[in-house]
N, C-alpha and C positions, 0 to 999 in steps of 0.2 A: 463507388466514389463518395470520396469525400466530401462538406461543400463547402468550401472558402468562405467566410465571409467578405461580402468589399470592405473592412476595413482594415483585416489580414493581409489580404492586398494591396493597402496605398501602403500598409506597413512594409511589408515587401517590397516595393519600389521604391521608398523614401527609403528606403538599407541603401539598394544595390546601386539606387543614382545616387546616397553621397561614397558610399566605395569608390564608384567611379573616378566621382570627384576629386575624390583623396587621393586613387594611384597617377589621375594626371597629372596634380600637382605633387607629385616625386613623392609621397610621400614610405612609398616601398623603395627601395634600393632599383636601380637600371643597370641591365648587362648580368651577365651569366651569376648568379649568386652559386659563391665555393661552398665550402665545409662538408670535408668528410674527413674523417677518419684514415681510410683506408682505399683512396679511388682506385675505378675502373675503367683503365679507357674504351671501352666499348658500351661505356651510360653518357661518355661525354657531352651527347646531345641531351640527353637529359638537364644538363647543368645550364645549360643556354637557354629553355624554355624559359619564357618569360610568365606564369604562373604558378607558380613555388607554392605546396604546401607540407606539414607533417600527418604524421595518422601518431595515436598517442595511447597513452594504455595507464597501469597503480606504477611500474614503471622507472615514469619519467619525475612522479612525483609533483610535489606544486609548480607549476610551470605562471609564469608569469607571461598574461600572453601581450600587455602592452608591448613590452622589450620584443618577442618573438612575431611581433606582426611586424615594426620597425627594425625588424634585420631580415625583412621580405614577406614572409609566412602571409598568404593567403587562404589560406583556409586549412583546418586542423580537424580529420577526421576522429575521434576517439570509440575504445572501448566501451558500452555499454553492459550486453548481457552473453551470454554465452548458458548453454542450452539451458536447461526448465530452469535452472532458479540458482544463475550465480550474476551479480551485477560488478560491476570495474568502481571499488574502495571511492574512485578520481569523477568517475562519468559526472556526479550534478555540481562537482566544483568544479571540473574543468566543458564542463555546460555552459554554467548562469558565466563563468569568468571570459569564456572566449567569444560570447558573443558582449558581453559590459567591454570586450580592447576591440570590438568591432571588426574580429575577423569569419568567416562562415563557416559555421560548423554542420559536420553531422554524425552519425549515430552509425558503431555498427554492432550485429551479430555473429560471431562469434557459433557457426554450430555445428551442435557434436552430431555422433552417429548414432549412439547406444540409449538415446530418449524419443518421442516421440515429436516430429513435427507442429503438431499442434499442441503441446505441452512449453515447444519452447517457443512457437506463434504468442501463444499465452502472456506467457512472462513478458516478451517483449513489448508484449502491447500495450501489460502492467507495468511497468516500467521508465518505457520512455514517449518520453510529449513528446506528441502532438502540435508541433511549432513550426506554423505558418510557412517562416523566419530561416528555418534550417536546411540547409541539403538532404539528397536524398535519403535515404538511410542504405547500409553499405553490407550483402549478407556475404561473411565472410566464411568461402568455401574452402576445406586447406583438409588433407589426412592426420587423427588426433595421435600426431604419430608423441605423442609422452605423455598420454591417457591411460586410462587401463582397456579405455573400446577402440575394441582391434578395429581394424584396417577390412575387414572378409566380411565388402558384403555386398548384394548382387546388386550391376545399378543399376537399374532400372524402380529398385525401389528408391534408392538417393535419388536420382533425377526427380522421382514421386517426390519427395521428401522436401527436393527444392524447388518444385514449385510453388508445395502447397506455403511455405515459408512466405516463397518470395509472394505471391498473391494472399497469403498476409499482413506482410509490410506496407504491399502498396494499400487494400485498405483501408489500416490505419495511420496512414498520411494519406491520401492524397495524390504520392511523389512515386515512379516509377523504380526500384530500386537499383543501386545499385551492385554491381557481383565482382570480389574481387575473389582472387584467387591463383594460385603459384603450380609452377611447373605442373610439376609432377601429377598435383590434381587433374589440371585442366585437363594434361593428357589421359589419366587414366578413364575417368569419365566426362569432360566439359566440349571435346573436341569433336568435330561434325555435327556439335546440337546445338538449336537457334533459338536463340532467348532475344525477346525486343531489346534487353536490356542493358545501356549502360555496363562498362567491361572497367574493372580498375586490375590491370596485373602486372605481378612484383616481376622483375629482371632486372637484378645487379651487374649482371656481366656481359648483358647481348641487346638490343635493342628488343625492343614486344615480337615484332613481328618475323626476328632468326627463334624464335623458340616455340608459339601459341600459334602457328599453319596463318601466319596472314591476320589471327583474328582481328578483328579493330575495339582498340580501344580509343579509350580517353581521362587517368588518370593512369598516371606508367609511377611506380613507386620502385625507384629508381639503387635506393641506399638501406640500409641498416647500418651502419657506422656512419648517417648522421651526424653537423653540427652545427647550432644554431639557437643564436644567445638569445635568452629565456627557460634553454631548457637544458637541463643540468645534466650533463653526460651527454649516452649516442641517443640519436634520434631518425627512426626511420623516414627519409623525405618520401618528400609523391611532384610531381609536374603533370600537369595538364596539357596537353592536346595542343593548344590553340593559340589566338589570340590574344587581349584584352577586352576588344569586342564580342569576339565567343565566346568569354569568362562570364562579360553580364551578362551576354544572354541565354548564358545556360544557366545560372541563380537568377532570371527573371522565370523559367521555363521548367528547370528539375529536369529537360534533357539535353544532351547532343546534339549542338544546333542541327547536325549531319543529318538526323533524324529527325527532325521537326514533321518534313514535309510527309512521312509517313505515320510519326506515330502524333503529333497533333490534331488529324481528326481522330485520330481513337477515343480524344481527349485528354490524352496524360502526359501534354504539358502543360504548366498551370494558363499562360499567355494563352494560348495557345487552343485551352479546350472554344 
């Protein structure tokens, strides 16, 4: 477990307190946040959830994070690394500018299946800063459909790679990683498997419980055709499950508030260690 210095904890608390005050004072719009080029009625509930965010990669170009925040984004997950040797060319600029704008930000690693988990872990650790005020890191688990790496892999081997990577990310950041996945990968590999991690689920035509065997979720990617001021073109949009108070709790602990009773005694929630 990574030791977080008291000064770093104070900075984290100050940042969360500032975010809470700004939200309370109306910096963020209130009510449902609109903006989708191809809205689907199956995800209407997501639009009404109070804590909204985006996920970004180089395809979004240079993002105006101050405008993005003013238009309703509370958080931004951004692509950092992929496989054993790729870094998103926008990552460091996104990382710095999101923090400067006061948007909670997290880095994600896109897992590939034709290189060793140990190599990918070493690459993530080398390239992604361990910032105490960042959101937990995200492990993006999908089939590599657009690469030369085929999907014909043994389930047990894939699960071992996933757990190696999750352990390495947690050791590097001191935060329990978030698992992002889609319907196909979850059905083929993750369904029925226990993980203590928070889940971020992609479901753009129905509520997540309808597609993921009632897998508990904390973040919901509800459209890939979203529109928000500050981002040129379309952007993936996401919602957090809970209330503003739940969100502040998540920012402080790195854990879904519903899981703190179990994870806190294990030392996996920052304030509850």
